[in-house]
DOGU-872932 format. One record per residue: residue number from 1; residue in three letters; y, z, x of N, C-alpha, C in turn. Coordinates in steps of 0.02 Angstrom, whole numbers, plus 50000, padded with zeros to 5 digits. Atoms other than C-alpha are relative to their C-alpha. Layout:
N
seq type n_Y n_Z n_X ca_Y ca_Z ca_X c_Y c_Z c_X
NUM ala Y Z X Y Z X Y Z X
...
***
This chain:
330
seq type n_Y n_Z n_X ca_Y ca_Z ca_X c_Y c_Z c_X
1 met 50048 50051 50018 52734 57010 54776 49935 50035 49982
2 ile 50065 49978 50024 52572 57039 54689 49957 49930 50009
3 leu 50039 50058 49988 52429 56916 54740 49934 50005 49955
4 val 50059 50002 50042 52290 56881 54616 49951 49948 50015
5 thr 50046 50056 49985 52138 56784 54673 49954 49993 49938
6 gly 50039 50012 50057 52043 56700 54537 50054 50004 49938
7 gly 49943 49985 50056 52213 56714 54438 50008 49952 49949
8 ala 50010 50047 50046 52178 56555 54345 49944 50001 49948
9 gly 50072 49983 50041 52010 56621 54275 50016 50043 49942
10 phe 49994 49968 50067 51972 56719 54122 50041 50069 50011
11 ile 49961 49937 50000 52013 56901 54173 50064 49995 50045
12 gly 49945 50007 49964 52124 56848 54309 50071 49977 49968
13 ser 49940 50023 50042 52246 56746 54194 50024 50053 49954
14 asn 49977 49939 50041 52246 56896 54074 50047 50051 50043
15 leu 49963 49958 49944 52304 57003 54226 50069 49978 50011
16 val 49936 50032 49980 52437 56887 54273 50050 50003 49932
17 ala 49952 49982 50063 52512 56892 54094 50013 50066 49990
18 gly 49987 49926 50000 52494 57077 54092 50054 50015 50060
19 leu 49962 49990 49950 52582 57085 54260 50072 49970 49985
20 glu 49933 50039 50013 52727 56967 54195 50029 50047 49946
21 arg 49972 49952 50059 52749 57080 54032 50024 50060 50032
22 ser 49983 49930 49973 52753 57238 54144 50060 49994 50044
23 gly 49946 50015 49962 52901 57157 54238 49993 49984 50075
24 ala 50008 50029 49930 52816 57096 54399 50033 49932 49999
25 asn 49964 50067 49990 52931 56954 54463 49970 49956 50043
26 asp 50036 50052 49949 52829 56885 54598 49932 50006 50008
27 val 50075 49998 50007 52656 56851 54554 49972 49928 50032
28 val 50023 50054 49963 52559 56728 54669 49928 49994 49974
29 val 50070 50013 50019 52390 56653 54602 49961 49951 50056
30 cys 50044 50039 49954 52249 56591 54713 49939 49974 49960
31 asp 50057 50030 50040 52123 56475 54631 49998 49933 50005
32 arg 50000 50072 50012 52058 56307 54600 50002 49986 49933
33 leu 49988 50021 50074 52102 56223 54440 49949 49948 49984
34 gly 50045 50048 50020 51986 56072 54443 50031 49953 49956
35 ala 49986 50062 50036 51990 55927 54325 49996 50010 49927
36 asp 49999 49977 50075 51971 56028 54156 50065 50028 49986
37 asp 49933 49962 50024 52094 56127 54060 50011 50068 50017
38 lys 49986 49939 49970 52088 56279 54166 50066 50017 50007
39 trp 49938 49993 49989 52261 56253 54210 50046 50026 49941
40 arg 49971 49972 50063 52308 56298 54030 50001 50077 50005
41 asn 49998 49926 50001 52268 56479 54069 50059 50034 50036
42 ile 49935 49978 49962 52421 56494 54181 50061 49959 49980
43 ala 49946 50052 50015 52529 56356 54095 50065 50039 49975
44 lys 49938 49961 50033 52641 56496 54009 50032 50052 50055
45 arg 49983 49944 49953 52666 56603 54172 50056 49979 50042
46 asp 49949 50022 49950 52822 56601 54288 49976 50031 50069
47 leu 50037 49983 49924 52724 56605 54461 50058 49987 50053
48 ala 49961 50008 49934 52802 56633 54626 49967 49952 50044
49 asp 50031 50041 49965 52671 56528 54702 49926 49993 49981
50 leu 50074 50012 50018 52499 56451 54673 49966 49962 50064
51 ile 50025 50017 49933 52388 56428 54830 49920 49988 49983
52 thr 50076 50014 50001 52205 56367 54855 49967 50052 50039
53 pro 50043 49955 49953 52064 56478 54926 50001 49984 50074
54 glu 50001 50015 49928 52070 56382 55085 50063 50022 50035
55 asp 49939 49982 49972 52247 56434 55117 50011 50083 49997
56 leu 49997 49925 50010 52215 56623 55062 50017 50045 50057
57 ile 49995 49966 49943 52184 56703 55227 50070 49997 50042
58 gly 49942 50019 49965 52333 56617 55314 50063 50020 49956
59 tyr 49942 49981 50045 52449 56656 55166 50011 50078 50006
60 ile 49991 49927 49999 52416 56844 55172 50025 50018 50073
61 lys 49979 49989 49938 52440 56841 55363 50079 49994 50009
62 asp 49939 50025 49989 52599 56748 55344 50055 50049 49949
63 asn 49957 49973 50051 52669 56856 55196 49981 50077 49998
64 ala 50022 49939 50011 52590 57026 55225 50053 50053 49980
65 lys 49947 49947 50011 52753 57127 55228 50024 50000 49935
66 his 49966 50008 50065 52800 57058 55057 49950 50014 49953
67 ile 50057 49993 50044 52627 57090 54972 49993 50068 49979
68 glu 50011 49926 50024 52622 57248 54865 49935 50022 49979
69 gly 50071 49992 50018 52446 57225 54817 49960 49940 49989
70 val 50048 50051 50016 52298 57111 54801 49946 50019 49951
71 phe 50048 49991 50048 52195 57096 54649 49950 49944 50012
72 his 50043 50047 49983 52032 57006 54707 49943 49993 49944
73 leu 50039 50013 50051 51957 56933 54551 49956 49937 50000
74 gly 50027 50063 49990 51901 56766 54617 49927 50006 50029
75 ala 50071 50002 49980 51711 56734 54631 49966 49949 49961
76 ile 50054 50044 50025 51564 56620 54590 49964 50051 49952
77 ser 50015 49953 50045 51530 56718 54421 49938 49975 49953
78 ala 50048 50022 50046 51393 56610 54349 49931 50034 50024
79 thr 50062 49960 49988 51233 56711 54334 49940 49951 50011
80 thr 50053 50053 50002 51133 56545 54332 50011 49963 50067
81 glu 49990 50032 49926 51200 56488 54510 49932 50020 50039
82 val 50065 49992 49964 51044 56465 54619 50012 49996 50077
83 asn 49991 50006 49923 51120 56433 54791 50035 50063 50026
84 ala 49985 49927 49981 51127 56606 54861 50052 49997 50067
85 asp 49950 50006 49941 51223 56543 55025 50065 49992 49975
86 val 49930 50007 50027 51360 56482 54925 50033 50064 49968
87 ile 49985 49939 50031 51369 56638 54822 50016 50054 50054
88 val 49982 49958 49948 51370 56746 54978 50061 49991 50036
89 glu 49940 50018 49962 51504 56653 55064 50063 50010 49956
90 asn 49943 49992 50039 51618 56660 54910 50009 50073 49975
91 asn 49997 49939 50037 51573 56830 54834 49998 50063 50054
92 phe 50005 49947 49948 51534 56939 54992 50045 49989 50062
93 arg 49965 50013 49932 51601 56863 55152 50079 49997 49991
94 leu 49930 49997 50010 51771 56828 55080 50027 50065 49982
95 ser 49973 49929 50020 51784 56999 54999 50003 50042 50066
96 cys 50006 49958 49928 51739 57081 55173 50069 49980 50037
97 asn 49940 50015 49962 51880 56975 55250 50067 50021 49968
98 leu 49946 49978 50036 52007 57020 55118 50008 50076 50007
99 trp 50003 49921 49987 51961 57203 55128 50033 50013 50074
100 gly 49982 49984 49932 51991 57199 55319 50079 49979 50005
101 leu 49928 50018 49999 52167 57108 55302 50034 50055 49967
102 cys 49962 49948 50040 52222 57237 55167 49999 50066 50041
103 ala 50000 49940 49957 52166 57382 55288 50052 49986 50050
104 arg 49957 50002 49947 52258 57304 55432 50080 49998 49984
105 tyr 49925 50006 50015 52421 57266 55341 50017 50058 49948
106 lys 49983 49953 50048 52413 57425 55226 50019 49982 49936
107 ile 49991 50029 50066 52398 57333 55060 49949 50021 49954
108 pro 50042 49978 50042 52324 57407 54911 49949 49934 49981
109 phe 50060 50046 50017 52149 57312 54862 49963 50021 49941
110 ile 50044 49989 50058 52075 57304 54696 49960 49940 49986
111 tyr 50041 50058 50004 51924 57202 54674 49950 50006 49943
112 ala 50054 49995 50054 51794 57148 54539 49935 50005 50028
113 ser 50085 49996 50001 51619 57211 54546 49980 49991 49929
114 ser 50023 50024 50066 51513 57190 54398 49938 50056 49979
115 ala 50049 49964 50032 51395 57280 54281 49932 49969 50010
116 ser 50064 50038 49978 51259 57156 54335 49968 50033 50056
117 thr 50026 49968 49943 51238 57261 54484 49946 50054 49981
118 tyr 50049 49943 50025 51138 57386 54375 49933 49971 49981
119 gly 50064 50029 50017 50999 57264 54345 49977 50015 49929
120 asp 50021 49983 50069 50893 57317 54194 50013 50059 49978
121 gly 49969 49936 50027 50978 57480 54184 49951 50067 50011
122 ser 50047 49943 49993 50824 57583 54240 50017 50055 50042
123 ser 49980 49942 49958 50918 57678 54370 50075 50029 49968
124 gly 49933 49976 50032 51067 57712 54242 50060 49960 50013
125 phe 49935 50031 49996 51249 57663 54236 50049 50044 50030
126 asp 49962 49948 49968 51321 57787 54353 50046 49962 50058
127 asp 49950 50037 49953 51474 57714 54458 50012 50041 50054
128 asn 50001 49957 49943 51432 57828 54606 50008 49953 50064
129 val 49990 50046 49937 51485 57746 54772 49955 50029 50059
130 asp 50040 49974 49958 51362 57857 54864 49942 49943 50025
131 arg 50049 50048 49976 51247 57744 54978 49928 50009 49969
132 thr 50071 49994 50030 51089 57824 54922 49989 49977 49931
133 his 50005 50013 50068 51129 57807 54744 49997 49928 49992
134 leu 50001 50071 50005 51174 57624 54765 49941 49962 50025
135 ser 50060 50025 49978 51013 57594 54858 49948 49992 49944
136 thr 50052 49994 50055 50917 57630 54688 50014 49951 49952
137 leu 49981 50054 50052 51003 57483 54593 49964 49936 50024
138 ala 50037 50070 49989 50909 57309 54580 50033 49954 49953
139 pro 49978 50058 50037 51016 57173 54518 49948 49945 49985
140 leu 50059 50049 50019 50916 57034 54423 50023 49932 50016
141 asn 49980 50073 49979 51010 56877 54494 50044 50001 50057
142 ala 49964 50007 49936 51096 56819 54648 50076 50023 49989
143 tyr 49925 49982 50009 51272 56847 54576 50004 50073 49998
144 gly 50000 49927 50002 51240 57024 54532 49984 50031 50069
145 trp 50017 49970 49933 51161 57053 54701 50060 49995 50052
146 ser 49936 50009 49954 51316 56980 54790 50048 50054 49986
147 lys 49950 49944 50021 51429 57105 54697 49971 50061 50026
148 his 50032 49935 49970 51305 57246 54740 50004 50004 50079
149 leu 49999 50006 49921 51301 57190 54930 50066 50023 50021
150 phe 49937 49986 49976 51490 57203 54934 50018 50082 49986
151 asp 49984 49927 50010 51490 57377 54849 49966 50040 50051
152 arg 50028 49967 49950 51360 57439 54971 50034 49996 50075
153 trp 49960 49999 49934 51461 57371 55117 50056 50039 50003
154 val 49944 49954 50009 51613 57460 55055 49979 50077 50006
155 ala 50032 49926 49995 51507 57628 55039 49982 50013 50071
156 arg 50020 49990 49929 51441 57606 55213 50064 50008 50041
157 leu 49940 49990 49964 51612 57579 55278 50038 50070 49998
158 leu 49974 49938 50013 51677 57727 55195 49968 50064 50036
159 glu 50039 49947 49973 51543 57842 55260 49999 50002 50084
160 ile 49998 50005 49924 51543 57775 55446 50059 49971 50042
161 gly 49946 50028 49967 51705 57692 55471 50052 50047 50009
162 ser 49943 49963 49984 51877 57748 55515 50050 49993 49947
163 lys 49955 50013 50051 52027 57773 55404 50045 49938 50011
164 glu 49975 50063 49981 52103 57628 55492 49967 49937 49967
165 gln 50039 50065 50028 51970 57509 55415 50002 50000 49921
166 val 49997 49992 50079 52012 57564 55231 50077 49983 49981
167 pro 49935 50005 50028 52155 57499 55130 50028 50063 49977
168 pro 49969 49942 50024 52284 57626 55076 49975 50025 49929
169 gln 50040 49990 50067 52215 57608 54899 49944 49943 49995
170 trp 50056 50050 50022 52044 57526 54853 49968 50027 49936
171 val 50032 49989 50066 51966 57507 54688 49953 49945 49998
172 gly 50040 50046 50022 51813 57424 54641 49982 50015 49919
173 leu 50007 50000 50071 51790 57382 54452 49937 49972 49979
174 lys 50056 50028 50026 51620 57358 54374 50003 49980 49931
175 phe 49985 50027 50060 51667 57249 54235 49932 49989 49961
176 phe 50061 50020 50040 51541 57250 54084 50007 49940 49961
177 asn 49999 50063 50038 51536 57121 53946 50075 49988 49968
178 val 49930 50019 50026 51718 57054 53932 50011 49945 49954
179 tyr 49983 50055 50051 51779 56951 53788 50080 49999 49994
180 gly 49927 50003 50014 51948 56882 53744 50023 49931 50016
181 pro 49970 50068 49991 52070 56731 53762 49990 49974 50078
182 asn 49999 50033 49932 52068 56613 53912 49933 49999 50029
183 glu 50067 50007 49975 51875 56607 53937 49975 49933 49985
184 tyr 50013 50058 50026 51871 56436 53866 49968 49954 50048
185 his 50026 50042 49944 51828 56348 54031 49940 50014 50023
186 lys 50058 49979 49974 51683 56444 54064 49927 49969 49992
187 glu 50050 50039 50015 51562 56333 53982 49940 50045 49985
188 gly 50057 49962 50015 51384 56412 53986 50002 50072 50009
189 gln 49990 49928 49984 51460 56583 54042 50046 50028 49957
190 ile 49955 49969 50049 51568 56610 53887 49972 50064 49969
191 ser 50025 49943 50035 51559 56777 53796 49961 49985 49942
192 val 50033 50006 50060 51436 56801 53654 50051 49995 49946
193 ala 49950 50005 50055 51593 56822 53545 50030 49934 49992
194 leu 49973 50067 50003 51667 56649 53583 49939 49947 49980
195 lys 50059 50047 50020 51486 56563 53579 49986 50010 49920
196 asn 50015 49995 50068 51458 56635 53406 50054 49985 49952
197 tyr 49941 50017 50043 51630 56606 53339 49998 49921 49995
198 arg 50003 50070 50001 51609 56423 53383 49954 49970 49954
199 glu 50060 50019 50049 51440 56415 53293 50019 50014 49927
200 ile 49985 49973 50063 51505 56511 53145 50053 49948 49967
201 ser 49944 50033 50029 51665 56421 53120 49993 49921 49985
202 ser 50022 50069 50014 51580 56245 53127 49951 49994 49945
203 gly 50040 50007 50056 51470 56298 52983 49926 50010 50019
204 ser 50067 49985 49976 51315 56333 53093 49984 50072 49994
205 pro 50016 49929 49994 51223 56499 53093 50010 50017 50069
206 ala 49994 49973 49936 51256 56616 53228 49931 50001 50040
207 ile 50068 50008 49958 51122 56603 53371 49995 50065 50043
208 leu 50013 49946 49957 51047 56762 53440 49926 50002 50031
209 phe 50072 50012 49967 50902 56783 53560 49953 50048 49966
210 arg 50059 49944 50020 50738 56860 53497 49993 50051 50053
211 ser 50012 49952 49951 50684 57019 53577 49927 49980 50032
212 his 50069 50011 49966 50539 57003 53704 49977 50063 50026
213 lys 50023 49927 49981 50518 57191 53716 49985 50037 49938
214 pro 50024 49969 50062 50426 57298 53591 50043 50050 49975
215 asn 49960 49945 50019 50550 57434 53591 50071 49976 49973
216 tyr 49932 50031 50030 50700 57315 53535 49984 49958 49945
217 lys 50005 50051 50052 50714 57224 53371 50047 49936 50017
218 asp 49950 50067 49996 50785 57041 53361 50075 50024 49984
219 gly 49916 49985 50014 50980 57062 53379 50015 50068 50014
220 asp 49990 49931 49978 50963 57251 53428 50004 50012 50068
221 gln 49979 49987 49931 50991 57222 53604 50064 50015 50007
222 lys 49924 49969 50006 51145 57317 53654 50034 49988 50071
223 arg 49958 50007 49939 51287 57286 53776 50060 50039 49993
224 asp 49931 49974 49990 51449 57371 53823 50049 49947 49999
225 phe 49947 50047 49998 51576 57243 53757 50065 50029 49999
226 ile 49931 49973 49994 51753 57269 53811 50054 49944 49993
227 trp 49948 50046 50012 51912 57181 53752 50038 49990 50069
228 val 49961 50021 49937 52004 57095 53899 50057 50033 50006
229 gly 49933 49956 49995 52165 57181 53855 49985 50064 50025
230 asp 50013 49937 49977 52086 57339 53894 49986 50009 50075
231 cys 50008 50013 49928 52034 57282 54070 50068 49989 50036
232 val 49935 50009 49971 52214 57225 54103 50034 50067 49996
233 asn 49964 49936 49999 52282 57398 54049 49975 50042 50052
234 val 50019 49961 49941 52166 57483 54173 50024 49977 50062
235 met 49983 50022 49934 52214 57371 54316 50071 50016 50007
236 leu 49931 49980 49996 52400 57395 54276 50007 50071 50010
237 trp 49999 49925 49993 52370 57582 54269 49980 50014 50073
238 leu 50015 49994 49929 52287 57573 54439 50055 49975 50050
239 lys 49949 50023 49960 52427 57475 54512 50056 50050 50003
240 asn 49948 49956 50003 52548 57607 54457 49975 50076 50017
241 asn 50031 49935 49980 52434 57750 54519 49970 49990 50067
242 ser 50031 50020 49935 52407 57711 54702 49963 50059 50031
243 ala 50048 49947 49971 52331 57882 54743 49933 49992 49978
244 val 50063 50006 50036 52177 57827 54636 49962 49954 50043
245 ser 50046 50040 49967 52036 57756 54739 49926 50013 49976
246 gly 50069 49995 50026 51851 57725 54700 49965 49944 49968
247 leu 50039 50050 50042 51716 57627 54612 49991 50034 49939
248 phe 49994 49978 50082 51739 57635 54424 49963 49942 49963
249 asn 50022 50041 50046 51646 57565 54284 50057 49982 49951
250 leu 49955 50020 50051 51749 57461 54158 49967 49974 49940
251 gly 50027 50017 50072 51674 57460 53990 50035 50052 49949
252 thr 49974 49956 50056 51705 57562 53831 49963 50067 50002
253 gly 50048 49943 50009 51565 57689 53857 49965 50000 49937
254 lys 50036 49998 50064 51487 57637 53698 49961 49933 49993
255 ala 50039 50063 50011 51343 57509 53688 49998 49979 49923
256 arg 49998 50032 50068 51353 57398 53524 49939 49947 50005
257 ser 50054 50051 50003 51214 57278 53470 50028 49934 49986
258 phe 49980 50065 50006 51229 57096 53464 50012 49983 49922
259 phe 49990 49996 50065 51215 57117 53277 50071 50015 49982
260 asp 49933 49966 50015 51371 57225 53271 50050 49950 50014
261 leu 49946 50056 49985 51466 57094 53372 49996 49935 49963
262 thr 49994 50055 50044 51411 56953 53268 50025 50009 49925
263 asn 49969 49988 50061 51445 57034 53109 50073 50007 49994
264 ser 49934 49993 49998 51620 57079 53167 50031 49925 49997
265 ile 49972 50065 50002 51648 56892 53192 49996 49970 49923
266 phe 50007 50024 50074 51586 56849 53010 50056 50039 49966
267 asp 49946 49969 50029 51707 56984 52950 50070 49972 50014
268 ala 49939 50025 49980 51851 56919 53043 50018 49932 49974
269 thr 49987 50061 50035 51826 56745 52980 49987 49997 49928
270 cys 50009 50007 50069 51775 56789 52805 49950 49954 49985
271 ile 50050 50047 50009 51620 56685 52823 49940 50040 49978
272 thr 50064 49972 50025 51456 56738 52734 49949 49997 50062
273 pro 50044 49999 49937 51334 56795 52877 49941 49956 49994
274 lys 50060 50041 49989 51199 56675 52927 49982 50003 50078
275 ile 50012 49984 49931 51107 56721 53087 49928 49961 50016
276 glu 50059 50021 49975 50960 56622 53177 49984 50030 50061
277 phe 50028 49971 49938 50851 56688 53307 49960 49943 50043
278 val 50037 50047 49963 50786 56586 53452 49978 50035 50067
279 asp 50033 49967 49950 50679 56623 53600 50049 49997 50067
280 thr 49959 50004 49941 50769 56676 53763 49969 49949 50047
281 pro 50027 50046 49957 50752 56540 53892 49951 50029 50057
282 leu 50041 49968 49953 50613 56567 54008 50033 50008 50071
283 thr 49957 49999 49944 50737 56544 54154 50044 50060 50011
284 leu 49957 49945 50004 50833 56691 54091 49962 50066 49983
285 arg 50034 49939 50040 50697 56807 54015 49994 50059 50043
286 asp 50007 49936 49954 50664 56911 54173 50072 50021 50031
287 lys 49935 49974 49978 50849 56915 54207 50049 50033 49953
288 tyr 49959 49979 50060 50914 56982 54043 50003 50063 49987
289 gln 49993 49930 50018 50987 57145 54012 49996 50019 49932
290 tyr 50005 49980 50063 50936 57224 53856 50048 50054 49977
291 phe 49959 49945 50026 51044 57371 53862 50052 50019 50064
292 thr 49951 49975 49949 51208 57412 53961 50051 50051 49962
293 glu 49949 49951 50033 51323 57565 53926 50038 50027 50063
294 ala 49957 49975 49941 51463 57608 54057 50007 50073 49989
295 arg 49977 49929 49987 51478 57793 54109 50072 50003 50018
296 met 49930 50005 49981 51659 57819 54106 50035 50061 50020
297 glu 49971 49934 49977 51680 57998 54162 50049 49998 50068
298 arg 49968 50000 49937 51740 57948 54333 50075 49969 49990
299 leu 49935 50024 50015 51884 57846 54273 50047 50045 49962
300 arg 49957 49959 50041 51937 57969 54142 50018 50066 50042
301 lys 49983 49948 49953 51930 58104 54283 50052 49981 50044
302 ala 49946 50027 49960 52046 57998 54382 50066 49999 49967
303 gly 49941 49992 50025 52172 58008 54251 50011 49950 49947
304 tyr 49987 50054 50054 52154 57852 54135 49975 50028 49930
305 met 50019 49967 50062 52151 57923 53957 50011 49957 49939
306 thr 49991 50044 50058 52197 57776 53849 49939 49972 49966
307 pro 50058 50021 50038 52068 57736 53708 49981 49929 50011
308 phe 50025 50068 49992 51963 57584 53722 49995 49970 49916
309 thr 49998 50031 50065 51967 57453 53579 49924 49992 49979
310 asn 50070 50004 50018 51809 57451 53478 49993 49921 49983
311 ile 50016 50073 50005 51722 57273 53444 50027 49982 49935
312 glu 49966 50030 50067 51786 57262 53261 50072 49983 50010
313 asp 49932 50006 49991 51964 57279 53312 50011 49943 50053
314 gly 49988 50054 49953 51941 57172 53465 49988 49930 49987
315 val 50024 50061 50029 51848 57035 53382 50055 49971 49951
316 arg 49952 50018 50051 51980 57032 53246 50062 49969 50034
317 gln 49946 50024 49955 52120 57014 53377 49986 49930 50023
318 tyr 50022 50064 49965 52026 56874 53461 50000 49937 49952
319 val 50008 50061 50049 51987 56768 53306 50065 49992 49971
320 gln 49936 50011 50041 52157 56798 53215 50058 49981 50038
321 asn 49941 50013 49960 52275 56794 53353 49996 49951 50052
322 phe 50015 50055 49956 52192 56662 53464 49960 49950 49980
323 leu 50050 50054 50021 52033 56571 53407 50028 49961 49939
324 ser 49985 50027 50053 52098 56532 53241 50071 49965 49996
325 thr 49933 50024 49993 52272 56469 53301 50004 49933 50036
326 lys 49986 50065 49971 52342 56304 53364 49990 50006 50076
327 asp 49994 49995 49920 52366 56379 53537 49963 50069 50007
328 pro 50043 49945 49987 52227 56501 53585 50011 50033 50062
329 tyr 49990 49976 49931 52294 56539 53758 50053 50068 49997
330 ile 49953 49943 49995 52380 56708 53802 50063 49971 50044
***
């Protein structure tokens, strides 16, 4: 049995589909579906069970001997969420509890961290789990801080704790800018790829933020955009390589501009480029990452050698295989 928290969400539902393709027969999803179309993310899946977050701890205790691994992808991921108490309870406290259960019952534990832990990038993008290094990072919002808090909690436990307090395999994945199918329920947190596709396909110009820094031209802000299928491939590889533990970046290792991403959408849709620039909202201006680029040496050194998808190919897959079809769900 494989347990996926946040399994009806964006990355989680893609992982569940990947697990099914790989032959996993007993996949359990823990998530809240709500009143919108989030359920469609898992509508095609053959699930062993579907549980609520309130039942999660008890479910693990009752079924521990049957659980082969836990992928903890569930979280409050909205960078605009302002209630830090709610964020800590969901993103930090629950993660600590799950880590403890997986250590006690000897269950592999793979969890989602985030590139937002790097803040403005002034301290670099090195996925070093050393406590001193982690202390130099300064996330720009409560979501990024909550993920960073758990990374630091793990690093502290690894340094001063006992082997009995650590799961047999543990992996933290610092996801960079992920895009792909099944993100449609995320509303204001959808990827730039989906946001601009919707604008472009409706006949409107693509909207990009103006630069508010003198060393960046409008549209030349750069992010490490990663196709969600690549994220799934890495997680499946980790599942099959239980000797690998650590904190790893999950990007492509290549920063690309918002211009590059947007032009890839125009190419995939065969629509003449038309771009409009708007000011970054004041509420986001001091929390906006102008540059992200994953250092991928640690994951490569661990043995993962599969090439990552460039944005031209990833956007083409997204547009032609999902967004422009009657059924955009994986």
